[in-house]
C-alpha positions, 0 to 999 in steps of 0.5 A: 289965254282963254283958249289955253285954259280950255285946252288944259281943261279938255286935256285933263278931262281926256286924261281922266277918261283914258284913265277910266278906260285903260286899266293896267294889265299884268302880262303873263310870265311866258310872254315876258320870257319870250320878249326877253329872249327876243331882245337878248337874241343876237342874230348870226348874220355877219357882214362880209368883210372887205378883202385887203386887196380891195382896200389897197386898190382903193388907197392906190387909186385915191393916191394917184387921183390926189397926186394928179390933182396936185400936179394939175394945180401946180401946172396951172399955177405956173402957167398963170404966173408965166402969162401974168409976167408976160402981160 
């Protein structure tokens, strides 16, 4: 409890000292205008869009892979059931 009190006292003292040292400064209108322009500036960089051919190729590839996994899983299930019935 004592350590927390000392921390509060020292942080209050630090805050007072910083308040004495750091005085608010009014920025120049030119600086404010420059910063405002930089913040509102939209860069003219545009990302290259993927062509529809690439998207279609990826969809076809994904479909083929999915179908092959389904077929493999089905075949394995059939073999499992056939071997289980023999045993």
